[in-house]
C-alpha atoms as a printed R data frame, in Angstrom:
    type eleno elety resid chain resno       x       y       z
1   ATOM     1    CA   UNK     A     1 135.934  98.678  26.401
2   ATOM     2    CA   UNK     A     2 133.316  99.334  29.016
3   ATOM     3    CA   UNK     A     3 134.288 101.241  32.126
4   ATOM     4    CA   UNK     A     4 134.091  99.528  35.478
5   ATOM     5    CA   UNK     A     5 131.912 101.259  38.068
6   ATOM     6    CA   UNK     A     6 133.811 102.036  41.230
7   ATOM     7    CA   UNK     A     7 132.471 100.450  44.414
8   ATOM     8    CA   UNK     A     8 130.577 102.719  46.762
9   ATOM     9    CA   UNK     A     9 133.116 102.046  49.461
10  ATOM    10    CA   UNK     A    10 135.877 103.420  47.297
11  ATOM    11    CA   UNK     A    11 133.813 106.536  46.551
12  ATOM    12    CA   UNK     A    12 133.063 107.135  50.189
13  ATOM    13    CA   UNK     A    13 136.691 106.831  51.019
14  ATOM    14    CA   UNK     A    14 137.455 109.831  48.849
15  ATOM    15    CA   UNK     A    15 135.224 112.171  50.872
16  ATOM    16    CA   UNK     A    16 136.970 114.781  52.942
17  ATOM    17    CA   UNK     A    17 136.908 113.982  56.674
18  ATOM    18    CA   UNK     A    18 134.580 116.128  58.810
19  ATOM    19    CA   UNK     A    19 136.215 118.636  61.047
20  ATOM    20    CA   UNK     A    20 135.726 118.077  64.758
21  ATOM    21    CA   UNK     A    21 134.034 120.849  66.689
22  ATOM    22    CA   UNK     A    22 136.535 122.806  68.712
23  ATOM    23    CA   UNK     A    23 135.996 122.761  72.453
24  ATOM    24    CA   UNK     A    24 136.047 126.281  73.857
25  ATOM    25    CA   UNK     A    25 135.638 127.738  77.291
26  ATOM    26    CA   UNK     A    26 132.463 129.526  76.245
27  ATOM    27    CA   UNK     A    27 131.028 126.320  74.844
28  ATOM    28    CA   UNK     A    28 131.697 124.399  78.044
29  ATOM    29    CA   UNK     A    29 130.247 127.251  80.099
30  ATOM    30    CA   UNK     A    30 127.118 127.274  77.932
31  ATOM    31    CA   UNK     A    31 126.634 123.521  78.392
32  ATOM    32    CA   UNK     A    32 127.052 123.873  82.151
33  ATOM    33    CA   UNK     A    33 124.506 126.703  82.306
34  ATOM    34    CA   UNK     A    34 122.029 124.694  80.250
35  ATOM    35    CA   UNK     A    35 122.439 121.692  82.536
36  ATOM    36    CA   UNK     A    36 122.053 123.887  85.597
37  ATOM    37    CA   UNK     A    37 118.850 125.370  84.163
38  ATOM    38    CA   UNK     A    38 117.374 121.922  83.625
39  ATOM    39    CA   UNK     A    39 118.303 120.908  87.179
40  ATOM    40    CA   UNK     A    40 116.674 124.059  88.579
41  ATOM    41    CA   UNK     A    41 113.493 123.438  86.594
42  ATOM    42    CA   UNK     A    42 113.336 119.856  87.828
43  ATOM    43    CA   UNK     A    43 113.866 121.017  91.411
44  ATOM    44    CA   UNK     A    44 111.123 123.646  91.118
45  ATOM    45    CA   UNK     A    45 108.773 121.066  89.641
46  ATOM    46    CA   UNK     A    46 109.564 118.736  92.535
47  ATOM    47    CA   UNK     A    47 108.922 121.456  95.082
48  ATOM    48    CA   UNK     A    48 105.678 122.674  93.498
49  ATOM    49    CA   UNK     A    49 103.976 119.419  92.600
50  ATOM    50    CA   UNK     A    50 105.650 116.161  93.570
51  ATOM    51    CA   UNK     A    51 106.981 117.449  96.873
52  ATOM    52    CA   UNK     A    52 103.605 118.909  97.834
53  ATOM    53    CA   UNK     A    53 101.883 115.606  97.090
54  ATOM    54    CA   UNK     A    54 104.349 113.622  99.190
55  ATOM    55    CA   UNK     A    55 104.342 116.053 102.125
56  ATOM    56    CA   UNK     A    56 100.568 116.453 101.930
57  ATOM    57    CA   UNK     A    57 100.087 112.690 102.119
58  ATOM    58    CA   UNK     A    58 102.403 112.548 105.130
59  ATOM    59    CA   UNK     A    59 100.488 115.338 106.889
60  ATOM    60    CA   UNK     A    60  97.177 113.593 106.247
61  ATOM    61    CA   UNK     A    61  98.559 110.320 107.570
62  ATOM    62    CA   UNK     A    62  99.777 112.017 110.757
63  ATOM    63    CA   UNK     A    63  96.417 113.730 111.247
64  ATOM    64    CA   UNK     A    64  94.593 110.449 110.679
65  ATOM    65    CA   UNK     A    65  96.730 108.713 113.289
66  ATOM    66    CA   UNK     A    66  95.889 111.482 115.758
67  ATOM    67    CA   UNK     A    67  92.126 111.179 115.188
68  ATOM    68    CA   UNK     A    68  92.379 107.397 115.617
69  ATOM    69    CA   UNK     A    69  94.156 107.958 118.914
70  ATOM    70    CA   UNK     A    70  91.357 110.240 120.093
71  ATOM    71    CA   UNK     A    71  88.716 107.760 118.940
72  ATOM    72    CA   UNK     A    72  90.383 104.938 120.876
73  ATOM    73    CA   UNK     A    73  90.432 106.899 124.120
74  ATOM    74    CA   UNK     A    74  87.549 106.261 126.547
75  ATOM    75    CA   UNK     A    75  84.647 108.570 125.733
76  ATOM    76    CA   UNK     A    76  83.428 110.766 128.547
77  ATOM    77    CA   UNK     A    77  80.160 112.741 128.620
78  ATOM    78    CA   UNK     A    78  80.630 116.370 127.735
79  ATOM    79    CA   UNK     A    79  80.317 118.540 130.855
80  ATOM    80    CA   UNK     A    80  78.729 121.238 128.694
81  ATOM    81    CA   UNK     A    81  75.872 119.055 127.453
82  ATOM    82    CA   UNK     A    82  72.379 120.148 128.438
83  ATOM    83    CA   UNK     A    83  71.094 118.027 131.375
84  ATOM    84    CA   UNK     A    84  67.865 116.929 129.675
85  ATOM    85    CA   UNK     A    85  69.539 116.237 126.322
86  ATOM    86    CA   UNK     A    86  67.432 118.803 124.493
87  ATOM    87    CA   UNK     A    87  68.695 121.787 122.558
88  ATOM    88    CA   UNK     A    88  72.137 122.388 121.110
89  ATOM    89    CA   UNK     A    89  75.185 121.313 123.034
90  ATOM    90    CA   UNK     A    90  77.373 124.135 124.267
91  ATOM    91    CA   UNK     A    91  80.865 123.949 122.803
92  ATOM    92    CA   UNK     A    92  83.564 123.488 125.445
93  ATOM    93    CA   UNK     A    93  86.054 126.341 125.659
94  ATOM    94    CA   UNK     A    94  89.606 125.528 124.585
95  ATOM    95    CA   UNK     A    95  92.685 127.221 125.966
96  ATOM    96    CA   UNK     A    96  94.971 129.159 123.653
97  ATOM    97    CA   UNK     A    97  97.640 126.726 122.386
98  ATOM    98    CA   UNK     A    98 101.348 127.326 122.682
99  ATOM    99    CA   UNK     A    99 103.475 127.980 119.620
100 ATOM   100    CA   UNK     A   100 103.570 124.751 117.634
101 ATOM   101    CA   UNK     A   101 101.231 122.951 120.059
102 ATOM   102    CA   UNK     A   102  98.767 120.692 118.202
103 ATOM   103    CA   UNK     A   103  95.199 121.032 119.466
104 ATOM   104    CA   UNK     A   104  92.973 119.837 116.626
105 ATOM   105    CA   UNK     A   105  92.526 118.488 113.107
106 ATOM   106    CA   UNK     A   106  90.843 120.409 110.286
107 ATOM   107    CA   UNK     A   107  88.559 118.352 108.049
108 ATOM   108    CA   UNK     A   108  86.786 119.660 104.927
109 ATOM   109    CA   UNK     A   109  84.667 117.031 103.120
110 ATOM   110    CA   UNK     A   110  84.418 119.144  99.941
111 ATOM   111    CA   UNK     A   111  88.182 118.829  99.511
112 ATOM   112    CA   UNK     A   112  88.125 115.035  99.711
113 ATOM   113    CA   UNK     A   113  87.249 112.243 102.161
114 ATOM   114    CA   UNK     A   114  90.895 112.044 103.222
115 ATOM   115    CA   UNK     A   115  91.320 115.772 103.768
116 ATOM   116    CA   UNK     A   116  92.663 116.159 107.297
117 ATOM   117    CA   UNK     A   117  95.464 118.387 108.572
118 ATOM   118    CA   UNK     A   118  96.691 119.040 112.074
119 ATOM   119    CA   UNK     A   119  96.020 122.416 113.694
120 ATOM   120    CA   UNK     A   120  98.648 123.982 115.932
121 ATOM   121    CA   UNK     A   121  99.296 127.264 117.679
122 ATOM   122    CA   UNK     A   122 101.083 130.070 115.843
123 ATOM   123    CA   UNK     A   123 101.499 130.913 112.170
124 ATOM   124    CA   UNK     A   124 105.281 131.013 111.796
125 ATOM   125    CA   UNK     A   125 106.588 129.004 108.859
126 ATOM   126    CA   UNK     A   126 109.478 127.384 110.724
127 ATOM   127    CA   UNK     A   127 107.552 126.230 113.805
128 ATOM   128    CA   UNK     A   128 104.003 125.550 112.608
129 ATOM   129    CA   UNK     A   129 103.103 125.908 108.937
130 ATOM   130    CA   UNK     A   130 106.038 124.045 107.367
131 ATOM   131    CA   UNK     A   131 106.429 121.075 109.749
132 ATOM   132    CA   UNK     A   132 102.822 120.689 110.992
133 ATOM   133    CA   UNK     A   133 100.291 122.014 108.455
134 ATOM   134    CA   UNK     A   134  97.817 124.672 109.610
135 ATOM   135    CA   UNK     A   135  98.367 127.359 112.227
136 ATOM   136    CA   UNK     A   136  96.122 129.373 114.548
137 ATOM   137    CA   UNK     A   137  96.606 133.136 114.792
138 ATOM   138    CA   UNK     A   138  97.489 133.820 118.444
139 ATOM   139    CA   UNK     A   139  94.872 135.607 120.542
140 ATOM   140    CA   UNK     A   140  92.057 135.094 118.035
141 ATOM   141    CA   UNK     A   141  89.053 133.048 119.191
142 ATOM   142    CA   UNK     A   142  89.278 129.298 119.660
143 ATOM   143    CA   UNK     A   143  86.813 126.857 117.994
144 ATOM   144    CA   UNK     A   144  83.198 127.423 119.011
145 ATOM   145    CA   UNK     A   145  83.930 130.645 120.853
146 ATOM   146    CA   UNK     A   146  82.336 133.981 120.131
147 ATOM   147    CA   UNK     A   147  84.537 135.989 117.824
148 ATOM   148    CA   UNK     A   148  86.883 135.055 115.004
149 ATOM   149    CA   UNK     A   149  88.726 131.707 114.983
150 ATOM   150    CA   UNK     A   150  91.461 132.605 112.461
151 ATOM   151    CA   UNK     A   151  93.858 130.080 110.894
152 ATOM   152    CA   UNK     A   152  96.446 130.024 108.100
153 ATOM   153    CA   UNK     A   153  97.967 127.474 105.740
154 ATOM   154    CA   UNK     A   154 100.214 127.253 102.706
155 ATOM   155    CA   UNK     A   155  98.657 127.101  99.253
156 ATOM   156    CA   UNK     A   156 101.651 126.208  97.111
157 ATOM   157    CA   UNK     A   157 104.281 124.494  99.269
158 ATOM   158    CA   UNK     A   158 104.854 122.226 102.284
159 ATOM   159    CA   UNK     A   159 101.858 120.013 101.612
160 ATOM   160    CA   UNK     A   160  99.691 122.938 100.457
161 ATOM   161    CA   UNK     A   161  96.739 122.293 102.822
162 ATOM   162    CA   UNK     A   162  94.865 125.325 101.456
163 ATOM   163    CA   UNK     A   163  95.630 124.717  97.762
164 ATOM   164    CA   UNK     A   164  91.939 124.367  96.879
165 ATOM   165    CA   UNK     A   165  90.478 126.787  99.400
166 ATOM   166    CA   UNK     A   166  88.836 128.957  96.678
167 ATOM   167    CA   UNK     A   167  86.867 125.928  95.432
168 ATOM   168    CA   UNK     A   168  84.644 125.821  98.526
169 ATOM   169    CA   UNK     A   169  80.918 126.316  97.984
170 ATOM   170    CA   UNK     A   170  78.444 128.137 100.173
171 ATOM   171    CA   UNK     A   171  77.251 125.810 102.944
172 ATOM   172    CA   UNK     A   172  80.223 123.431 102.774
173 ATOM   173    CA   UNK     A   173  81.192 121.969 106.129
174 ATOM   174    CA   UNK     A   174  84.473 123.001 107.725
175 ATOM   175    CA   UNK     A   175  85.012 120.775 110.757
176 ATOM   176    CA   UNK     A   176  87.539 121.119 113.561
177 ATOM   177    CA   UNK     A   177  88.075 117.848 115.430
178 ATOM   178    CA   UNK     A   178  89.513 117.844 118.946
179 ATOM   179    CA   UNK     A   179  89.720 115.217 121.711
180 ATOM   180    CA   UNK     A   180  86.376 116.543 123.021
181 ATOM   181    CA   UNK     A   181  84.485 116.308 119.734
182 ATOM   182    CA   UNK     A   182  83.735 118.135 116.496
183 ATOM   183    CA   UNK     A   183  83.111 121.842 115.858
184 ATOM   184    CA   UNK     A   184  81.202 122.334 112.617
185 ATOM   185    CA   UNK     A   185  81.316 125.578 110.646
186 ATOM   186    CA   UNK     A   186  79.606 126.339 107.340
187 ATOM   187    CA   UNK     A   187  81.477 128.159 104.580
188 ATOM   188    CA   UNK     A   188  79.943 131.540 103.808
189 ATOM   189    CA   UNK     A   189  82.066 133.548 101.370
190 ATOM   190    CA   UNK     A   190  85.520 134.215  99.913
191 ATOM   191    CA   UNK     A   191  87.352 137.471  99.361
192 ATOM   192    CA   UNK     A   192  90.801 138.662  98.315
193 ATOM   193    CA   UNK     A   193  92.789 141.275 100.211
194 ATOM   194    CA   UNK     A   194  96.235 142.840 100.160
195 ATOM   195    CA   UNK     A   195  98.997 141.018 102.055
196 ATOM   196    CA   UNK     A   196  98.768 143.651 104.805
197 ATOM   197    CA   UNK     A   197  94.985 143.316 105.165
198 ATOM   198    CA   UNK     A   198  95.133 142.205 108.805
199 ATOM   199    CA   UNK     A   199  91.619 143.553 109.445
200 ATOM   200    CA   UNK     A   200  90.326 140.110 108.432
201 ATOM   201    CA   UNK     A   201  91.640 138.829 111.778
202 ATOM   202    CA   UNK     A   202  89.506 141.187 113.873
203 ATOM   203    CA   UNK     A   203  86.751 139.693 116.079
204 ATOM   204    CA   UNK     A   204  84.335 141.004 113.438
205 ATOM   205    CA   UNK     A   205  86.397 140.837 110.213
206 ATOM   206    CA   UNK     A   206  86.965 144.159 108.420
207 ATOM   207    CA   UNK     A   207  84.942 146.060 111.026
208 ATOM   208    CA   UNK     A   208  87.237 147.386 113.784
209 ATOM   209    CA   UNK     A   209  84.498 149.283 115.601
210 ATOM   210    CA   UNK     A   210  81.974 146.420 115.719
211 ATOM   211    CA   UNK     A   211  81.829 144.143 118.752
212 ATOM   212    CA   UNK     A   212  81.779 140.426 117.975
213 ATOM   213    CA   UNK     A   213  78.412 138.721 118.253
214 ATOM   214    CA   UNK     A   214  78.940 135.765 115.893
215 ATOM   215    CA   UNK     A   215  81.163 132.683 116.042
216 ATOM   216    CA   UNK     A   216  83.273 132.752 112.882
217 ATOM   217    CA   UNK     A   217  86.134 130.910 111.239
218 ATOM   218    CA   UNK     A   218  88.571 132.755 108.955
219 ATOM   219    CA   UNK     A   219  90.981 130.768 106.781
220 ATOM   220    CA   UNK     A   220  93.828 132.687 105.127
221 ATOM   221    CA   UNK     A   221  96.272 131.682 102.404
222 ATOM   222    CA   UNK     A   222  98.363 133.179  99.612
223 ATOM   223    CA   UNK     A   223  97.011 134.064  96.174
224 ATOM   224    CA   UNK     A   224  97.736 133.179  93.448
225 ATOM   225    CA   UNK     A   225  98.718 129.657  94.365
226 ATOM   226    CA   UNK     A   226 102.394 130.088  93.512
227 ATOM   227    CA   UNK     A   227 102.582 133.774  94.394
228 ATOM   228    CA   UNK     A   228 101.921 136.178  97.218
229 ATOM   229    CA   UNK     A   229 100.540 139.367  95.715
230 ATOM   230    CA   UNK     A   230  97.229 138.839  97.507
231 ATOM   231    CA   UNK     A   231  95.648 136.794 100.269
232 ATOM   232    CA   UNK     A   232  92.607 134.575  99.745
233 ATOM   233    CA   UNK     A   233  90.283 134.729 102.749
234 ATOM   234    CA   UNK     A   234  87.542 132.136 103.344
235 ATOM   235    CA   UNK     A   235  84.897 132.776 106.011
236 ATOM   236    CA   UNK     A   236  82.550 130.395 107.780
237 ATOM   237    CA   UNK     A   237  79.889 130.558 110.494
238 ATOM   238    CA   UNK     A   238  79.707 128.204 113.465
239 ATOM   239    CA   UNK     A   239  76.846 125.715 113.304
240 ATOM   240    CA   UNK     A   240  77.178 123.176 116.126
241 ATOM   241    CA   UNK     A   241  79.369 121.138 118.440
242 ATOM   242    CA   UNK     A   242  79.123 117.341 118.558
243 ATOM   243    CA   UNK     A   243  80.573 115.615 121.663
244 ATOM   244    CA   UNK     A   244  82.844 112.657 120.968
245 ATOM   245    CA   UNK     A   245  80.496 110.426 122.969
246 ATOM   246    CA   UNK     A   246  77.818 111.067 120.311
247 ATOM   247    CA   UNK     A   247  79.987 109.872 117.429
248 ATOM   248    CA   UNK     A   248  81.075 111.703 114.277
249 ATOM   249    CA   UNK     A   249  78.634 114.357 113.018
250 ATOM   250    CA   UNK     A   250  76.754 114.111 109.724
251 ATOM   251    CA   UNK     A   251  78.666 117.173 108.514
252 ATOM   252    CA   UNK     A   252  81.703 114.959 107.887
253 ATOM   253    CA   UNK     A   253  79.907 112.990 105.186
254 ATOM   254    CA   UNK     A   254  77.730 115.665 103.571
255 ATOM   255    CA   UNK     A   255  78.997 117.934 100.852
256 ATOM   256    CA   UNK     A   256  81.981 115.723 100.078
257 ATOM   257    CA   UNK     A   257  83.647 116.000  96.680
């Protein structure tokens, strides 16, 4: 007599049941630590990339609204313009701003047509750099003045206005817009210094015994982007001042990315 093959369901039913994994304190602690690590990584990613993009866009929007406000105001002839209209226009002198006081907007065409960040007095993180954008080192020259107009900005947080500072090319325009008009500088060179290299803020950078004869801009930021072992320093030389009554200068549209 032929044997009858047992159904697969009957066979499966004879298998020994799997043992359930025991829940231990160490196991729960390990799961919690793993979850916490993932949360921390997500938070860091938010802070470094997504957060910077959102805050940067907000800063640019605020700066754009400020320039529109200045453009809408009635234009008045610059008192420093030459009477016969010939020769370069003398840049009006600006007073030193108070801590956190906005006095201008920095625009760099090489870094994008929408690159615009507010400039304010002081370089403290809590008052100026974090909530506003770019800060001016107190008691350094103001835009267009003889000496060193020195400013600072974050490179890897809070909108990161100077994230791409090292990508500037020789001759790129660096423009400071104020209610009076536009101060155009031209990028000259980049160097890296130690975090305590404050000599870059001197009237003639790195030369304490030399009296200032040029009109310079010095832009400082951390290096590498998400570190602080060095400082990246970008220098520029003043080129011209354009009164608001004359309209935006050509430097805002040349050398754009």
